[in-house]
C-alpha positions in Angstrom: 1.2 -0.1 -11.1 2.0 -3.7 -11.9 4.3 -6.7 -11.4 4.3 -9.5 -14.0 5.7 -12.9 -14.4 7.2 -14.5 -17.4 5.6 -17.7 -18.6 8.4 -19.7 -17.1 8.1 -18.0 -13.8 4.4 -18.5 -13.6 4.7 -22.2 -14.4 7.3 -22.6 -11.7 5.3 -20.8 -9.1 2.0 -22.9 -9.9 4.1 -26.1 -9.7 5.6 -25.1 -6.3 2.2 -24.1 -4.9 0.8 -27.4 -6.2 3.5 -29.5 -4.6 3.3 -27.3 -1.4 -0.4 -28.3 -1.3 -1.3 -24.7 0.0 -0.8 -21.0 -0.4 -2.6 -18.1 -2.2 0.4 -16.9 -4.2 3.9 -15.5 -4.3 4.8 -12.8 -1.8 7.4 -10.3 -3.2 9.1 -7.6 -1.0 12.4 -5.8 -0.3 14.5 -5.4 2.9 17.6 -3.3 3.6 20.4 -5.6 3.1 22.8 -7.1 0.5 25.9 -5.5 -1.0 23.9 -3.0 -3.0 21.6 -1.7 -0.2 18.2 -3.5 -0.9 17.6 -7.2 -1.2 14.6 -9.1 -2.8 12.5 -11.2 -0.4 10.4 -14.0 -2.1 8.2 -16.5 -0.3 5.0 -18.3 -0.7 2.0 -16.5 0.9 -0.5 -18.3 2.9 -2.8 -15.2 3.3 -3.4 -11.7 2.0 -3.0 -9.0 4.7 -4.9 -5.7 4.7 -1.9 -3.6 3.5 -1.1 -5.9 0.7 -1.3 -5.0 -3.0 -2.4 -8.0 -5.2 -1.4 -8.5 -8.9 -2.9 -11.4 -10.9 -0.8 -12.4 -13.7 -1.0 -15.8 -15.6 -3.2 -17.3 -12.9 -0.8 -16.4 -10.1 -1.4 -13.9 -7.4 1.8 -11.7 -6.7 1.4 -10.2 -3.2 3.4 -7.0 -2.3 3.3 -4.9 0.8 2.8 -1.2 0.3 6.4 -0.1 1.4 7.9 -2.5 -1.1 5.9 -1.6 -4.0 7.5 1.8 -4.6 10.8 -0.2 -5.3 9.1 -3.1 -7.3 6.6 -1.4 -9.5 7.1 -2.5 -13.1 9.2 -5.6 -12.1 9.1 -8.6 -14.4 9.8 -11.8 -12.4 11.5 -14.6 -14.5 12.8 -18.1 -13.6 16.0 -19.1 -15.1 18.4 -22.0 -15.2 22.1 -21.4 -15.5 24.3 -24.4 -15.5 23.4 -26.2 -12.1 21.8 -23.1 -10.6 18.1 -22.1 -10.9 16.2 -19.3 -9.5 14.0 -16.3 -9.9 15.5 -13.3 -11.7 14.2 -9.8 -11.2 14.1 -7.3 -14.1 13.4 -4.2 -12.2 13.1 -0.9 -14.0 13.7 1.0 -10.6 17.1 -0.5 -9.9 20.0 2.0 -10.6 22.6 -0.7 -9.9 22.5 -4.3 -9.0 25.3 -6.5 -7.4 27.1 -9.2 -9.4 24.8 -11.9 -7.8 21.6 -10.1 -8.9 19.9 -10.5 -5.4 20.4 -6.9 -4.3 20.0 -3.5 -5.9 19.9 0.2 -5.1 17.6 2.8 -6.3 
């Protein structure tokens, strides 16, 4: 099982954490929502919980709860800029379909 970051995403997370001044890593999860059924949830983590799985990639801890891991295993997280917009992009091999905005998916 693994979740990885591109170099661009890892650099962006490291910069965010440094500017924030605290945090142990990036928390990634899913919730039921969005136009395709499941939505990605991403936030900075200040702690690691007992039921978390932790992946270390490019000096960044990626923290995922057990329930979300089944939907996220093998995902690559990228950080992209498209025109005036920028944000994290998920290359998830478990997703059968994604909505047009890329923020939700179904399996």
